[in-house]
N, C-alpha and C positions, 0 to 999 in steps of 0.2 A: 535626486534631481527629477527623475521620472515621476515620482510621487507628487512632487510640487506641480509639475506640468499637468498631470491628470486632474489634480484638485483645482488648479486655476482654470483649466478648460471647462470643468463642470460648473464652476462658479460663474464664469463669463457666459457660458451657453444658457444657463438658467436665467441670468439677468436679461439676456437678449431674447428670451422666450424660445430658444432653439434647442432645448435639451429635454428629453433625448430626441435626436433626429430620427432614430428608430430604436426598436427594442434591443437589437444587437449592440448598438453603440452604448446604450444605457448599461446593459449587462457588462460589456467589455470594460467600460470605464470604471464602473463600480467595482468589478472584480479586480482590476489592476490596482485600484486604490487600496482595497482590502488586502490584496496579496502583498503589495509593497510595504504597507503599513506594518505588516507582521514582521518585517525584517529590520525595522528601525531599532537601533541599539545593538544589532548583531554585527560582529566583526565582518567587514566587507569581504575579507579573504575567505571566511567560512561560507558566506553566501555564494561566492564564486565557485567554491568546491561543491557546494550543494547543487548549483545549476549544472555543473559538469557531470555530476552523478546522475541527475535526471536525464541528461542527454545520452547517457550510457546505460539506459535501462535494460538493454539486451545483452549487456556484459555484467552480470550480477556481481561477480567477485570484485571487479574494478569499481562498480558503483558502491558496494559496501565499504571498500577502502576509502573512497572519496567522502562518503557520509561520515565515516569514522574520523577522518582528518578534520572535517567541518565541526564535528562534536568536540574534538580535542581543543579546537580554537574557541568554540562557543558552547560550553557545556549545557547551557539552557536553551539551545536551538531546537525547540520542540519538533518542528517539521522535519528536521534531519533524522530524529529518532523515528518518526512515523514512517517516512519513506524507507529507511533502512529496515524497519519491521516488515514492510510489504515485501521487500526483496528477500529477507530471511524466510518469511512464511511461504511465499508463492514460487520463488525461483530456486532458492537453496534448500527449502523444506527443513530449515533449522528452527523448529517450533519453540524451543526453549529461549533462544535469543530473540525471536520475534515477540514472544510473550514479555520478556524483559523490556524490550524497546517500546511496546505498546503501553506498558505500565509507566515507564519513564515519561512518555509523551503525555499521558493523562495527568501525571504528577506536575509536570511543568505547565501544561496548558490550563489545567484547573477547571475547564468548562466542558471538555469533550467527554463523552461516555463511550468507551470502546468495549463495554462489557460483553457484547455479542461476540466480538473477536477474541477477547481474553478468555471467556467461558469456553468457547469452541476449542481454543488451543489447550486449555487446561484438561479438557475432556480427551483430546487427542494424545497429549503427553501421558495421561494415565492409562492408556491402552497398552496391552502387551506389546513387546518389541516386534513380534511377527506381524501383528495387525498394523503397527506404525509403518513398517517397511512396505507392506502391500499398499497402504493408502498413499505413501510417498511415491510409489511407482505410478499410481493412477494420477496423482497430481503432476508428476513430471511429464506424463503422457499428455495430459490436457493442457498444461501450461507451456508445452513446447511451442516455440514461436512459428514453427512450420506446420502446426496441427491443421488437419483438413477434415472436417466433419464428413465429407463425401467418401473418404477413403479410410475412415476410422476402423480400427480393429476392435469391434465390440467384444469378441471372444476374449481378448487379453484383459479388457477392463472387467468383464464378468468374472474371470479367473481371479483377479486381484480382490474384488469385493467378496468373492467366496472365501478367499484366504482370510480376509478380515473377519468374516462371520465365523469361520472355523476357530479363529484365535480369540475372538471377543463376541460370543453369541448374543450378548445383551446390548450390543452397540447398534441401536435402531437405524441410524442414518445409512449404514451399509446395506441394509435390506431395501430401503427406498432407492438408493442409488443403483443397486443391482437390478431392481425391478424396472427402472427407467432405461436400462441398457438392453433389456430383452426385446 
């Protein structure tokens, strides 16, 4: 129903010469139409679970559970895979599951190219376990919702990147990241 209302608004406003009333309205209406159109044909209960999961972004385990329930109801719900992949990658640091979800999203969507994300994750998964553990510690530190750049512990981060370099001396991004911390 919301999609129909947005489309009708846009049609009538264009006919009246009153569209867009400003750039924000144009963006917002077009965005909402595109966003809602993506959910046509998807089980409404799956969409509701997806929306609940988005609202719980700061509770990653609960979000993953809700995304998983949405996917069980609508196995071709591409956006649910994508959002769950983000949670796996950035909040839970479960790179294998993130990679699987990114690939499933690409398979369903057919148009998106997430190769930069999938290539990065493949590279991380191939690192020795010690290097992975240290990188995950840095990620956890940076993705902490209470992270404050003014009180950051640069020494901790430098230690973690040094650990990565000790375990995987050919992993170039660790050198760059450590250099940026000095």
